[in-house]
BATI-287902 format. One line per field, with one value per residue: residue number from 1; x, y, z of N, C-alpha, C in turn; chain. Coordinates in steps of 0.1 Angstrom, whole numbers, plus 5000, padded with zeros to 4 digits. Layout:
<atoms>
nuza NUM,... $
n.px X,... $
n.py Y,... $
n.pz Z,... $
ca.px X,... $
ca.py Y,... $
ca.pz Z,... $
c.px X,... $
c.py Y,... $
c.pz Z,... $
lumba A,... $
</atoms>
This chain:
<atoms>
nuza 1,2,3,4,5,6,7,8,9,10,11,12,13,14,15,16,17,18,19,20,21,22,23,24,25,26,27,28,29,30,31,32,33,34,35,36,37,38,39,40,41,42,43,44,45,46,47,48,49,50,51,52,53,54,55,56,57,58,59,60,61,62,63,64,65,66,67,68,69,70,71,72,73,74,75,76,77,78,79,80,81,82,83,84,85,86,87,88,89,90,91,92,93,94,95,96,97,98,99,100,101,102,103,104,105,106,107,108,109,110,111,112,113,114,115,116,117,118,119,120,121,122,123,124,125,126,127,128,129,130,131,132,133,134,135,136,137,138,139,140,141,142,143,144,145,146,147,148,149,150,151,152,153,154,155,156,157,158,159,160,161,162,163,164,165,166,167,168,169,170,171,172,173,174,175,176,177,178,179,180,181,182,183,184,185,186,187,188,189,190,191,192,193,194,195,196,197,198,199,200,201,202,203,204,205,206,207,208,209,210,211,212,213,214,215,216,217,218,219,220,221,222,223,224,225 $
n.px 5203,5237,5253,5278,5274,5253,5266,5287,5271,5258,5279,5288,5268,5267,5279,5314,5324,5310,5309,5302,5287,5284,5258,5258,5242,5230,5240,5258,5292,5302,5287,5296,5323,5319,5309,5332,5350,5338,5342,5335,5345,5339,5323,5294,5281,5254,5253,5273,5280,5280,5300,5321,5319,5328,5353,5366,5365,5367,5389,5423,5432,5409,5399,5418,5413,5391,5372,5358,5327,5309,5276,5253,5235,5256,5261,5272,5284,5294,5315,5343,5345,5335,5355,5376,5373,5362,5367,5358,5332,5299,5279,5279,5262,5262,5280,5288,5288,5308,5330,5334,5341,5364,5382,5389,5400,5428,5436,5433,5441,5466,5462,5439,5404,5381,5350,5315,5288,5257,5225,5193,5172,5145,5136,5125,5110,5116,5141,5177,5202,5215,5198,5181,5194,5214,5228,5231,5246,5270,5279,5285,5303,5324,5333,5342,5363,5382,5390,5415,5417,5398,5385,5366,5346,5323,5287,5258,5227,5195,5166,5130,5113,5088,5086,5085,5111,5110,5096,5115,5133,5133,5144,5170,5179,5181,5200,5222,5225,5232,5256,5272,5273,5287,5312,5322,5331,5357,5370,5396,5416,5398,5381,5361,5343,5324,5291,5268,5241,5210,5196,5188,5163,5163,5186,5191,5179,5191,5218,5214,5208,5232,5246,5276,5282,5266,5244,5240,5219,5198,5197,5221,5225,5201,5168,5164,5164 $
n.py 7073,7061,7045,7057,7082,7093,7096,7115,7137,7142,7148,7172,7188,7187,7205,7213,7209,7189,7155,7126,7095,7066,7045,7013,6991,6960,6964,6957,6946,6957,6981,6994,6998,7015,7038,7045,7051,7073,7092,7088,7085,7073,7045,7030,7003,6984,6958,6932,6911,6922,6942,6924,6912,6933,6938,6915,6911,6934,6949,6957,6982,6997,6994,7008,7034,7042,7049,7026,7023,7011,7013,7003,6987,6971,6939,6923,6898,6900,6917,6911,6902,6925,6943,6934,6944,6970,7006,7025,7031,7040,7037,7036,7032,7029,7027,7002,6988,7002,6997,6969,6969,6985,6968,6950,6962,6965,6941,6942,6966,6992,7018,7042,7035,7054,7066,7072,7085,7071,7086,7082,7100,7106,7092,7065,7034,7012,7015,7016,7033,7060,7077,7108,7130,7156,7150,7122,7119,7133,7117,7092,7101,7111,7087,7074,7090,7081,7057,7040,7028,7038,7066,7093,7110,7124,7127,7107,7101,7086,7097,7096,7072,7077,7104,7135,7153,7180,7177,7164,7184,7197,7177,7174,7200,7197,7177,7191,7210,7194,7184,7208,7214,7192,7196,7218,7207,7199,7174,7151,7132,7131,7140,7160,7163,7154,7153,7132,7128,7126,7114,7098,7110,7132,7147,7173,7190,7182,7190,7218,7222,7216,7192,7174,7152,7130,7101,7083,7064,7055,7078,7076,7050,7042,7027,6999,6965 $
n.pz 4649,4654,4683,4686,4672,4688,4712,4706,4698,4723,4740,4731,4739,4767,4795,4800,4825,4836,4842,4822,4828,4812,4814,4813,4815,4805,4780,4749,4744,4721,4718,4741,4734,4711,4725,4740,4719,4710,4729,4756,4790,4814,4826,4838,4858,4870,4881,4895,4879,4854,4855,4857,4831,4814,4826,4821,4794,4778,4757,4765,4753,4752,4778,4793,4789,4804,4835,4856,4871,4899,4901,4911,4938,4961,4972,5001,4998,4972,4972,4969,4942,4928,4935,4920,4895,4894,4894,4910,4935,4938,4956,4985,5014,5041,5072,5079,5055,5041,5058,5054,5027,5028,5043,5023,5001,4997,4988,4961,4950,4951,4958,4975,4972,4952,4964,4967,4987,4988,4987,4998,4986,4985,5005,5001,5007,4992,4981,4982,5001,5021,5048,5041,5056,5070,5092,5092,5069,5075,5096,5083,5065,5081,5093,5070,5063,5080,5071,5057,5032,5015,4996,5001,4978,4973,4967,4958,4941,4934,4920,4926,4907,4894,4888,4870,4853,4861,4885,4900,4906,4932,4948,4937,4943,4971,4974,4963,4984,5005,4995,4994,5021,5030,5018,5032,5056,5054,5057,5066,5043,5023,4991,4981,4954,4936,4926,4919,4900,4882,4853,4820,4815,4831,4832,4823,4841,4865,4860,4859,4886,4898,4894,4890,4878,4856,4849,4822,4801,4781,4764,4752,4743,4732,4735,4758,4747 $
ca.px 5218,5245,5258,5289,5268,5246,5276,5293,5262,5255,5291,5289,5258,5270,5290,5327,5326,5301,5313,5291,5289,5276,5252,5259,5234,5225,5245,5268,5306,5304,5281,5305,5334,5315,5308,5345,5356,5332,5347,5331,5356,5333,5313,5288,5274,5245,5254,5287,5283,5282,5313,5330,5319,5336,5366,5373,5364,5370,5403,5431,5433,5397,5398,5428,5407,5379,5370,5346,5320,5298,5265,5242,5237,5266,5259,5284,5290,5299,5325,5356,5344,5334,5368,5386,5371,5357,5377,5351,5319,5290,5267,5281,5250,5262,5294,5291,5292,5321,5340,5336,5349,5377,5390,5393,5406,5443,5439,5431,5447,5475,5457,5425,5393,5372,5336,5304,5278,5244,5215,5179,5168,5130,5133,5116,5113,5121,5154,5189,5208,5215,5187,5184,5196,5228,5234,5236,5257,5282,5283,5291,5315,5335,5338,5349,5376,5392,5392,5427,5417,5387,5386,5353,5347,5311,5274,5251,5213,5185,5153,5118,5111,5076,5085,5091,5124,5108,5093,5128,5142,5135,5153,5183,5183,5184,5213,5232,5227,5240,5270,5279,5276,5298,5325,5326,5336,5371,5374,5409,5416,5386,5383,5347,5342,5314,5277,5263,5226,5204,5197,5185,5151,5163,5199,5192,5175,5201,5229,5210,5208,5245,5253,5289,5283,5252,5245,5231,5219,5189,5200,5234,5225,5188,5160,5169,5156 $
ca.py 7075,7051,7049,7067,7095,7098,7101,7127,7148,7146,7154,7186,7195,7187,7214,7206,7206,7178,7142,7117,7081,7057,7035,7003,6979,6951,6968,6948,6951,6966,6994,7000,7002,7027,7049,7049,7057,7086,7101,7084,7081,7067,7035,7025,6991,6981,6945,6928,6902,6931,6946,6913,6911,6944,6936,6903,6910,6946,6949,6967,6995,7004,6995,7017,7047,7044,7046,7017,7026,7004,7023,6996,6982,6961,6930,6919,6886,6903,6928,6907,6902,6939,6950,6929,6951,6984,7017,7034,7026,7051,7033,7034,7037,7027,7026,6988,6984,7009,6990,6956,6972,6990,6957,6941,6969,6963,6928,6944,6978,6998,7032,7042,7034,7065,7062,7082,7081,7071,7091,7079,7114,7107,7083,7055,7021,7001,7019,7016,7046,7066,7087,7122,7140,7160,7143,7109,7120,7136,7105,7083,7108,7111,7073,7071,7098,7074,7044,7043,7023,7044,7080,7098,7120,7131,7121,7102,7098,7082,7103,7087,7068,7082,7118,7141,7160,7192,7172,7160,7195,7199,7167,7178,7211,7192,7171,7201,7216,7184,7184,7220,7213,7182,7202,7227,7200,7198,7162,7146,7120,7131,7149,7162,7170,7148,7152,7123,7128,7129,7103,7102,7118,7143,7152,7187,7197,7179,7199,7231,7222,7215,7179,7174,7139,7124,7087,7083,7051,7055,7088,7073,7037,7039,7019,6985,6955 $
ca.pz 4650,4660,4696,4684,4669,4700,4723,4701,4699,4736,4747,4727,4746,4782,4799,4801,4839,4840,4837,4818,4830,4803,4822,4803,4819,4794,4767,4744,4744,4709,4721,4750,4726,4704,4734,4743,4707,4708,4740,4770,4798,4826,4824,4851,4858,4881,4886,4895,4867,4842,4858,4853,4817,4809,4831,4815,4779,4771,4753,4773,4747,4756,4793,4799,4787,4812,4849,4857,4883,4904,4904,4917,4952,4962,4983,5009,4992,4959,4973,4963,4928,4924,4936,4910,4882,4894,4898,4920,4940,4940,4964,4999,5021,5056,5077,5079,5041,5039,5065,5047,5015,5032,5047,5012,4990,4996,4981,4947,4945,4960,4962,4980,4962,4953,4967,4969,4996,4981,4995,4994,4987,4988,5017,4996,5014,4983,4976,4991,5003,5035,5050,5036,5066,5070,5104,5088,5059,5082,5104,5074,5059,5092,5094,5057,5063,5088,5064,5049,5018,5008,4996,4998,4968,4971,4969,4946,4944,4924,4923,4925,4893,4888,4888,4859,4856,4869,4898,4907,4909,4947,4954,4933,4951,4984,4972,4962,4997,5013,4989,4998,5035,5031,5014,5043,5067,5051,5063,5061,5034,5013,4980,4978,4941,4927,4929,4908,4900,4869,4843,4807,4815,4840,4834,4821,4854,4874,4857,4863,4900,4903,4892,4884,4871,4852,4845,4811,4793,4770,4754,4745,4737,4727,4745,4759,4741 $
c.px 5224,5248,5269,5284,5261,5255,5282,5284,5260,5267,5293,5279,5261,5281,5303,5330,5318,5306,5301,5295,5279,5271,5249,5251,5227,5231,5256,5282,5308,5298,5290,5317,5331,5315,5322,5352,5350,5335,5343,5343,5352,5322,5307,5280,5266,5248,5269,5290,5286,5296,5323,5330,5328,5351,5374,5374,5367,5385,5411,5432,5420,5396,5407,5423,5396,5381,5357,5340,5310,5287,5252,5245,5247,5264,5272,5291,5296,5311,5338,5355,5343,5348,5379,5385,5368,5368,5371,5337,5311,5279,5270,5269,5251,5277,5297,5295,5306,5332,5344,5344,5363,5387,5396,5400,5420,5446,5438,5437,5456,5472,5443,5415,5384,5357,5328,5295,5265,5233,5201,5171,5153,5126,5123,5120,5119,5135,5165,5193,5206,5203,5191,5184,5211,5236,5240,5247,5270,5288,5291,5304,5327,5341,5346,5363,5386,5395,5403,5426,5406,5389,5372,5354,5334,5298,5268,5237,5206,5172,5142,5116,5099,5074,5091,5104,5121,5103,5105,5136,5144,5145,5168,5188,5188,5197,5224,5235,5235,5254,5278,5283,5287,5312,5330,5333,5351,5377,5388,5407,5403,5389,5369,5346,5331,5301,5270,5248,5221,5207,5191,5173,5152,5176,5200,5189,5186,5214,5226,5211,5222,5252,5266,5291,5268,5254,5235,5231,5211,5193,5213,5232,5212,5181,5165,5159,5153 $
c.py 7063,7055,7059,7081,7101,7104,7114,7139,7152,7152,7168,7194,7197,7197,7207,7202,7195,7165,7133,7102,7074,7046,7023,6990,6973,6954,6959,6955,6960,6980,7001,7006,7015,7039,7054,7056,7071,7096,7098,7080,7075,7058,7031,7012,6989,6968,6940,6919,6910,6938,6936,6911,6921,6941,6925,6904,6922,6947,6960,6981,7003,7005,7005,7032,7051,7042,7038,7018,7015,7014,7017,6992,6970,6952,6926,6907,6888,6913,6923,6907,6916,6945,6945,6938,6966,6994,7026,7028,7038,7048,7029,7040,7034,7025,7011,6983,6990,7001,6976,6958,6976,6978,6949,6949,6966,6950,6930,6956,6984,7012,7032,7042,7046,7059,7074,7076,7082,7076,7087,7091,7116,7098,7072,7041,7011,7004,7019,7031,7051,7075,7101,7132,7143,7153,7129,7109,7123,7124,7095,7089,7108,7097,7070,7078,7091,7060,7046,7038,7028,7059,7086,7110,7128,7123,7117,7100,7093,7089,7093,7085,7075,7097,7123,7148,7172,7188,7168,7172,7198,7189,7170,7190,7207,7185,7181,7208,7207,7184,7196,7219,7203,7188,7211,7220,7199,7185,7157,7134,7119,7141,7152,7170,7165,7148,7145,7122,7131,7118,7108,7112,7130,7150,7167,7195,7194,7188,7213,7233,7218,7201,7181,7161,7134,7110,7085,7069,7053,7066,7085,7060,7034,7030,7005,6976,6944 $
c.pz 4657,4674,4695,4681,4681,4710,4718,4702,4714,4743,4743,4734,4761,4785,4803,4816,4845,4834,4833,4821,4820,4811,4812,4806,4807,4781,4762,4745,4732,4711,4731,4743,4718,4713,4737,4731,4705,4719,4754,4778,4812,4822,4837,4849,4871,4888,4885,4883,4854,4843,4853,4838,4810,4813,4825,4800,4771,4769,4761,4766,4750,4771,4799,4798,4797,4827,4850,4871,4886,4908,4909,4931,4952,4974,4989,5002,4978,4960,4966,4948,4922,4924,4926,4897,4883,4899,4908,4923,4944,4951,4978,5007,5036,5060,5077,5065,5038,5045,5059,5034,5018,5036,5035,5001,4987,4989,4966,4941,4956,4965,4967,4969,4963,4955,4969,4979,4988,4991,4989,4996,4990,4999,5013,5002,5005,4977,4987,4992,5017,5036,5046,5047,5067,5082,5100,5078,5066,5090,5095,5068,5069,5093,5081,5058,5072,5082,5054,5034,5010,5007,4992,4989,4966,4974,4956,4950,4932,4928,4921,4910,4886,4887,4875,4863,4864,4884,4907,4911,4924,4953,4950,4941,4965,4984,4971,4976,5006,5008,4994,5013,5038,5028,5025,5055,5066,5059,5058,5052,5026,5002,4975,4965,4932,4933,4917,4909,4886,4860,4830,4806,4824,4841,4832,4834,4864,4873,4862,4878,4906,4902,4885,4876,4868,4847,4835,4804,4780,4759,4747,4737,4730,4738,4745,4752,4751 $
lumba A,A,A,A,A,A,A,A,A,A,A,A,A,A,A,A,A,A,A,A,A,A,A,A,A,A,A,A,A,A,A,A,A,A,A,A,A,A,A,A,A,A,A,A,A,A,A,A,A,A,A,A,A,A,A,A,A,A,A,A,A,A,A,A,A,A,A,A,A,A,A,A,A,A,A,A,A,A,A,A,A,A,A,A,A,A,A,A,A,A,A,A,A,A,A,A,A,A,A,A,A,A,A,A,A,A,A,A,A,A,A,A,A,A,A,A,A,A,A,A,A,A,A,A,A,A,A,A,A,A,A,A,A,A,A,A,A,A,A,A,A,A,A,A,A,A,A,A,A,A,A,A,A,A,A,A,A,A,A,A,A,A,A,A,A,A,A,A,A,A,A,A,A,A,A,A,A,A,A,A,A,A,A,A,A,A,A,A,A,A,A,A,A,A,A,A,A,A,A,A,A,A,A,A,A,A,A,A,A,A,A,A,A,A,A,A,A,A,A,A,A,A,A,A,A $
</atoms>
């Protein structure tokens, strides 16, 4: 099936309360256009240069229909360029990173930038993300609530790569617990509504465990070449 057909089929399957991010890493502009034509309203990029590719080259008629998310690790020296193009950042993993972004947002937009706290849910050494403890999450969230140019909207995670979807279920359950605890804090200047977890090989289980946003690449675009 074409990208358009894949997206149409998948959007009929996904519950209406779950948002789909098309993870467009290495995908062509034509594939991105097809996904938007089929109904995708969120595009995610792992690298700043790919954000820039879409930001500079996607026609305004398409760009105006989507929210463009940074879903990969954001290096400090790439913050300015990322803020030129993205509408949301899902990978806040420390107060220092958040503070650096907060200081620069006003140069690029007039409203607060939606952000998620990335949790290293399996505490893997090779991955970015905050430690999977409610104490650390609360500490970062409280700091974010005081940053006038950022608006915390929830949590995001990547599960261990070598796990099956069913093996990821306990991690998704833990993320849901963190998410519910975060909501009960009722922190000022936040809007806790997004739990971003689950990818092409695990999104069914992630949705069962409470994901409100899934990040899908292969099931929409096919395997990368």
